[in-house]
A tleap script that builds the chain and sets N, CA, C and O, in Angstrom:
source leaprc.protein.ff14SB
mol = sequence {
  NMET SER GLU GLU PRO GLU SER THR THR VAL
  THR VAL PRO GLU VAL GLN GLY VAL THR PRO
  ASP ARG LEU LEU HIE THR GLY GLY SER ASP
  HIE PRO SER ALA GLU ASP LEU VAL LEU ALA
  SER GLY ARG ASP LEU THR PRO GLU ASN LEU
  GLU TRP ALA ARG GLY ARG ILE ALA ALA GLU
  GLY ARG SER ALA ILE ASP LYS ARG LEU CPRO
}
set mol.1.N position { 79.100 137.150 61.763 }
set mol.1.CA position { 80.408 137.023 61.150 }
set mol.1.C position { 80.904 135.593 61.253 }
set mol.1.O position { 80.591 134.876 62.204 }
set mol.2.N position { 81.667 135.200 60.279 }
set mol.2.CA position { 82.232 133.871 60.255 }
set mol.2.C position { 83.452 133.805 61.161 }
set mol.2.O position { 84.196 134.777 61.292 }
set mol.3.N position { 83.649 132.653 61.781 }
set mol.3.CA position { 84.810 132.481 62.641 }
set mol.3.C position { 86.024 131.991 61.874 }
set mol.3.O position { 87.118 131.907 62.433 }
set mol.4.N position { 85.846 131.667 60.598 }
set mol.4.CA position { 86.964 131.212 59.788 }
set mol.4.C position { 87.760 132.413 59.281 }
set mol.4.O position { 87.171 133.423 58.895 }
set mol.5.N position { 89.089 132.318 59.277 }
set mol.5.CA position { 89.896 133.435 58.771 }
set mol.5.C position { 89.702 133.613 57.269 }
set mol.5.O position { 89.437 132.662 56.533 }
set mol.6.N position { 89.843 134.855 56.849 }
set mol.6.CA position { 89.731 135.141 55.426 }
set mol.6.C position { 90.944 134.589 54.689 }
set mol.6.O position { 92.058 134.600 55.215 }
set mol.7.N position { 90.727 134.115 53.494 }
set mol.7.CA position { 91.814 133.628 52.663 }
set mol.7.C position { 92.170 134.707 51.658 }
set mol.7.O position { 91.295 135.241 50.976 }
set mol.8.N position { 93.437 135.025 51.566 }
set mol.8.CA position { 93.875 136.013 50.589 }
set mol.8.C position { 94.928 135.398 49.702 }
set mol.8.O position { 95.726 134.570 50.143 }
set mol.9.N position { 94.924 135.800 48.473 }
set mol.9.CA position { 95.911 135.332 47.510 }
set mol.9.C position { 96.708 136.526 47.032 }
set mol.9.O position { 96.146 137.551 46.644 }
set mol.10.N position { 98.014 136.386 47.064 }
set mol.10.CA position { 98.892 137.451 46.611 }
set mol.10.C position { 99.583 136.963 45.350 }
set mol.10.O position { 100.172 135.882 45.338 }
set mol.11.N position { 99.515 137.742 44.311 }
set mol.11.CA position { 100.179 137.402 43.067 }
set mol.11.C position { 101.480 138.176 42.982 }
set mol.11.O position { 101.501 139.402 43.083 }
set mol.12.N position { 102.559 137.442 42.795 }
set mol.12.CA position { 103.879 138.062 42.679 }
set mol.12.C position { 104.320 137.926 41.233 }
set mol.12.O position { 104.363 136.818 40.699 }
set mol.13.N position { 104.648 139.043 40.595 }
set mol.13.CA position { 105.078 138.943 39.203 }
set mol.13.C position { 106.394 138.175 39.090 }
set mol.13.O position { 107.304 138.357 39.898 }
set mol.14.N position { 106.477 137.329 38.090 }
set mol.14.CA position { 107.694 136.555 37.842 }
set mol.14.C position { 108.648 137.400 37.002 }
set mol.14.O position { 108.232 138.046 36.040 }
set mol.15.N position { 109.905 137.390 37.363 }
set mol.15.CA position { 110.936 138.084 36.608 }
set mol.15.C position { 111.758 137.014 35.911 }
set mol.15.O position { 112.296 136.114 36.557 }
set mol.16.N position { 111.852 137.112 34.610 }
set mol.16.CA position { 112.563 136.093 33.860 }
set mol.16.C position { 114.040 136.083 34.237 }
set mol.16.O position { 114.689 137.127 34.296 }
set mol.17.N position { 114.558 134.879 34.491 }
set mol.17.CA position { 115.964 134.744 34.832 }
set mol.17.C position { 116.255 134.838 36.319 }
set mol.17.O position { 117.401 134.659 36.732 }
set mol.18.N position { 115.241 135.114 37.135 }
set mol.18.CA position { 115.421 135.218 38.572 }
set mol.18.C position { 114.554 134.152 39.234 }
set mol.18.O position { 113.372 134.026 38.912 }
set mol.19.N position { 115.131 133.388 40.153 }
set mol.19.CA position { 114.361 132.366 40.855 }
set mol.19.C position { 113.387 133.049 41.808 }
set mol.19.O position { 113.800 133.869 42.629 }
set mol.20.N position { 112.092 132.721 41.710 }
set mol.20.CA position { 111.110 133.334 42.610 }
set mol.20.C position { 111.402 132.984 44.066 }
set mol.20.O position { 111.820 131.866 44.367 }
set mol.21.N position { 111.185 133.921 44.952 }
set mol.21.CA position { 111.448 133.751 46.369 }
set mol.21.C position { 110.743 132.519 46.929 }
set mol.21.O position { 111.295 131.832 47.789 }
set mol.22.N position { 109.534 132.232 46.454 }
set mol.22.CA position { 108.772 131.100 46.987 }
set mol.22.C position { 109.456 129.763 46.724 }
set mol.22.O position { 109.135 128.772 47.380 }
set mol.23.N position { 110.384 129.715 45.786 }
set mol.23.CA position { 111.104 128.485 45.492 }
set mol.23.C position { 112.410 128.357 46.276 }
set mol.23.O position { 113.030 127.294 46.267 }
set mol.24.N position { 112.827 129.406 46.942 }
set mol.24.CA position { 114.108 129.407 47.639 }
set mol.24.C position { 114.014 128.964 49.091 }
set mol.24.O position { 115.023 128.583 49.685 }
set mol.25.N position { 112.834 129.005 49.665 }
set mol.25.CA position { 112.689 128.687 51.077 }
set mol.25.C position { 112.514 127.201 51.300 }
set mol.25.O position { 111.852 126.514 50.522 }
set mol.26.N position { 113.114 126.714 52.369 }
set mol.26.CA position { 112.978 125.314 52.735 }
set mol.26.C position { 112.142 125.235 53.998 }
set mol.26.O position { 111.687 126.255 54.516 }
set mol.27.N position { 111.945 124.045 54.483 }
set mol.27.CA position { 111.229 123.912 55.737 }
set mol.27.C position { 110.538 122.578 55.875 }
set mol.27.O position { 110.152 122.195 56.980 }
set mol.28.N position { 110.375 121.867 54.790 }
set mol.28.CA position { 109.656 120.616 54.868 }
set mol.28.C position { 110.489 119.458 55.357 }
set mol.28.O position { 109.936 118.445 55.786 }
set mol.29.N position { 111.790 119.572 55.308 }
set mol.29.CA position { 112.634 118.435 55.651 }
set mol.29.C position { 113.757 118.862 56.582 }
set mol.29.O position { 114.381 119.906 56.391 }
set mol.30.N position { 114.001 118.045 57.581 }
set mol.30.CA position { 115.135 118.311 58.465 }
set mol.30.C position { 116.401 117.648 57.952 }
set mol.30.O position { 117.469 117.781 58.551 }
set mol.31.N position { 116.276 116.929 56.834 }
set mol.31.CA position { 117.405 116.204 56.277 }
set mol.31.C position { 117.610 116.595 54.812 }
set mol.31.O position { 117.218 115.850 53.914 }
set mol.32.N position { 118.224 117.764 54.563 }
set mol.32.CA position { 118.440 118.158 53.173 }
set mol.32.C position { 119.419 117.206 52.496 }
set mol.32.O position { 120.325 116.668 53.132 }
set mol.33.N position { 119.225 117.014 51.221 }
set mol.33.CA position { 120.125 116.142 50.465 }
set mol.33.C position { 121.314 116.948 49.944 }
set mol.33.O position { 121.314 118.179 49.958 }
set mol.34.N position { 122.319 116.217 49.489 }
set mol.34.CA position { 123.475 116.880 48.881 }
set mol.34.C position { 123.033 117.678 47.659 }
set mol.34.O position { 123.549 118.766 47.404 }
set mol.35.N position { 122.078 117.139 46.903 }
set mol.35.CA position { 121.555 117.854 45.732 }
set mol.35.C position { 120.909 119.172 46.141 }
set mol.35.O position { 121.090 120.188 45.469 }
set mol.36.N position { 120.152 119.160 47.244 }
set mol.36.CA position { 119.530 120.391 47.738 }
set mol.36.C position { 120.583 121.456 48.030 }
set mol.36.O position { 120.428 122.619 47.658 }
set mol.37.N position { 121.644 121.045 48.694 }
set mol.37.CA position { 122.691 121.995 49.071 }
set mol.37.C position { 123.437 122.532 47.858 }
set mol.37.O position { 123.742 123.723 47.794 }
set mol.38.N position { 123.731 121.670 46.906 }
set mol.38.CA position { 124.418 122.118 45.691 }
set mol.38.C position { 123.562 123.158 44.973 }
set mol.38.O position { 124.062 124.213 44.585 }
set mol.39.N position { 122.284 122.866 44.797 }
set mol.39.CA position { 121.402 123.802 44.094 }
set mol.39.C position { 121.203 125.094 44.888 }
set mol.39.O position { 121.149 126.174 44.300 }
set mol.40.N position { 121.094 124.998 46.202 }
set mol.40.CA position { 120.939 126.197 47.035 }
set mol.40.C position { 122.173 127.083 46.965 }
set mol.40.O position { 122.091 128.293 47.171 }
set mol.41.N position { 123.317 126.472 46.672 }
set mol.41.CA position { 124.568 127.219 46.562 }
set mol.41.C position { 124.777 127.820 45.183 }
set mol.41.O position { 125.742 128.551 44.957 }
set mol.42.N position { 123.871 127.512 44.260 }
set mol.42.CA position { 123.989 128.047 42.908 }
set mol.42.C position { 125.015 127.320 42.060 }
set mol.42.O position { 125.475 127.847 41.047 }
set mol.43.N position { 125.376 126.115 42.468 }
set mol.43.CA position { 126.382 125.333 41.743 }
set mol.43.C position { 125.697 124.314 40.840 }
set mol.43.O position { 124.511 124.024 40.990 }
set mol.44.N position { 126.467 123.780 39.905 }
set mol.44.CA position { 125.974 122.713 39.033 }
set mol.44.C position { 126.063 121.381 39.762 }
set mol.44.O position { 126.903 121.193 40.643 }
set mol.45.N position { 125.180 120.457 39.380 }
set mol.45.CA position { 125.193 119.122 39.967 }
set mol.45.C position { 126.292 118.284 39.311 }
set mol.45.O position { 126.051 117.563 38.342 }
set mol.46.N position { 127.481 118.394 39.852 }
set mol.46.CA position { 128.619 117.605 39.370 }
set mol.46.C position { 129.048 116.678 40.501 }
set mol.46.O position { 128.724 116.934 41.661 }
set mol.47.N position { 129.762 115.619 40.188 }
set mol.47.CA position { 130.246 114.732 41.255 }
set mol.47.C position { 131.086 115.476 42.311 }
set mol.47.O position { 130.981 115.190 43.504 }
set mol.48.N position { 131.901 116.413 41.873 }
set mol.48.CA position { 132.740 117.168 42.804 }
set mol.48.C position { 131.888 118.025 43.740 }
set mol.48.O position { 132.144 118.082 44.943 }
set mol.49.N position { 130.876 118.691 43.183 }
set mol.49.CA position { 130.015 119.534 44.009 }
set mol.49.C position { 129.154 118.708 44.959 }
set mol.49.O position { 128.884 119.134 46.082 }
set mol.50.N position { 128.727 117.537 44.516 }
set mol.50.CA position { 127.954 116.660 45.399 }
set mol.50.C position { 128.824 116.167 46.561 }
set mol.50.O position { 128.352 116.073 47.694 }
set mol.51.N position { 130.063 115.861 46.286 }
set mol.51.CA position { 130.984 115.444 47.343 }
set mol.51.C position { 131.212 116.591 48.331 }
set mol.51.O position { 131.225 116.380 49.544 }
set mol.52.N position { 131.391 117.803 47.805 }
set mol.52.CA position { 131.528 118.989 48.669 }
set mol.52.C position { 130.304 119.126 49.567 }
set mol.52.O position { 130.435 119.366 50.767 }
set mol.53.N position { 129.111 118.974 48.984 }
set mol.53.CA position { 127.869 119.129 49.739 }
set mol.53.C position { 127.731 118.051 50.810 }
set mol.53.O position { 127.292 118.342 51.923 }
set mol.54.N position { 128.094 116.830 50.492 }
set mol.54.CA position { 128.033 115.756 51.493 }
set mol.54.C position { 128.925 116.091 52.695 }
set mol.54.O position { 128.548 115.857 53.844 }
set mol.55.N position { 130.100 116.636 52.418 }
set mol.55.CA position { 131.007 117.036 53.497 }
set mol.55.C position { 130.437 118.151 54.349 }
set mol.55.O position { 130.553 118.123 55.574 }
set mol.56.N position { 129.818 119.139 53.704 }
set mol.56.CA position { 129.226 120.259 54.448 }
set mol.56.C position { 128.062 119.774 55.315 }
set mol.56.O position { 127.922 120.191 56.464 }
set mol.57.N position { 127.235 118.898 54.761 }
set mol.57.CA position { 126.103 118.384 55.532 }
set mol.57.C position { 126.597 117.547 56.709 }
set mol.57.O position { 126.037 117.621 57.803 }
set mol.58.N position { 127.633 116.759 56.492 }
set mol.58.CA position { 128.197 115.958 57.578 }
set mol.58.C position { 128.753 116.846 58.688 }
set mol.58.O position { 128.619 116.528 59.870 }
set mol.59.N position { 129.371 117.948 58.309 }
set mol.59.CA position { 129.992 118.843 59.288 }
set mol.59.C position { 129.001 119.793 59.954 }
set mol.59.O position { 129.113 120.074 61.147 }
set mol.60.N position { 128.021 120.294 59.176 }
set mol.60.CA position { 127.146 121.354 59.667 }
set mol.60.C position { 125.705 120.936 59.875 }
set mol.60.O position { 124.941 121.659 60.514 }
set mol.61.N position { 125.314 119.780 59.348 }
set mol.61.CA position { 123.918 119.356 59.473 }
set mol.61.C position { 122.987 120.277 58.716 }
set mol.61.O position { 123.348 120.826 57.675 }
set mol.62.N position { 121.791 120.443 59.240 }
set mol.62.CA position { 120.747 121.251 58.616 }
set mol.62.C position { 121.207 122.689 58.355 }
set mol.62.O position { 120.786 123.301 57.374 }
set mol.63.N position { 122.050 123.222 59.206 }
set mol.63.CA position { 122.469 124.618 59.046 }
set mol.63.C position { 123.281 124.840 57.778 }
set mol.63.O position { 123.412 125.978 57.327 }
set mol.64.N position { 123.830 123.776 57.192 }
set mol.64.CA position { 124.583 123.931 55.936 }
set mol.64.C position { 123.710 124.537 54.858 }
set mol.64.O position { 124.174 125.390 54.101 }
set mol.65.N position { 122.467 124.122 54.768 }
set mol.65.CA position { 121.573 124.681 53.756 }
set mol.65.C position { 120.944 125.990 54.240 }
set mol.65.O position { 120.732 126.905 53.445 }
set mol.66.N position { 120.646 126.083 55.532 }
set mol.66.CA position { 120.036 127.309 56.056 }
set mol.66.C position { 120.948 128.515 55.876 }
set mol.66.O position { 120.461 129.632 55.705 }
set mol.67.N position { 122.247 128.313 55.911 }
set mol.67.CA position { 123.214 129.409 55.746 }
set mol.67.C position { 123.222 129.952 54.321 }
set mol.67.O position { 123.648 131.083 54.087 }
set mol.68.N position { 122.757 129.158 53.386 }
set mol.68.CA position { 122.849 129.542 51.977 }
set mol.68.C position { 121.545 130.037 51.393 }
set mol.68.O position { 121.512 130.487 50.248 }
set mol.69.N position { 120.480 129.963 52.152 }
set mol.69.CA position { 119.180 130.431 51.648 }
set mol.69.C position { 118.748 131.679 52.421 }
set mol.69.O position { 119.092 131.850 53.591 }
set mol.70.N position { 117.987 132.548 51.747 }
set mol.70.CA position { 117.523 133.766 52.434 }
set mol.70.C position { 116.545 133.470 53.533 }
set mol.70.O position { 116.067 134.388 54.199 }
savepdb mol mol.pdb
quit
């Protein structure tokens, strides 16, 4: 037997109009941007929303985005 783990691929059907779960998870960066937070909140990228996001990141740090994602 091989000592290497088996590789499995799971295909998840895409539902039109729904963001796939694989796109909602973060983890690569400890420094989310204001744009990341605005999009994670389901808001449009407007100057007002970016300012809101900058304030949330300043106050809450990384948890600002973690609170808004599943």
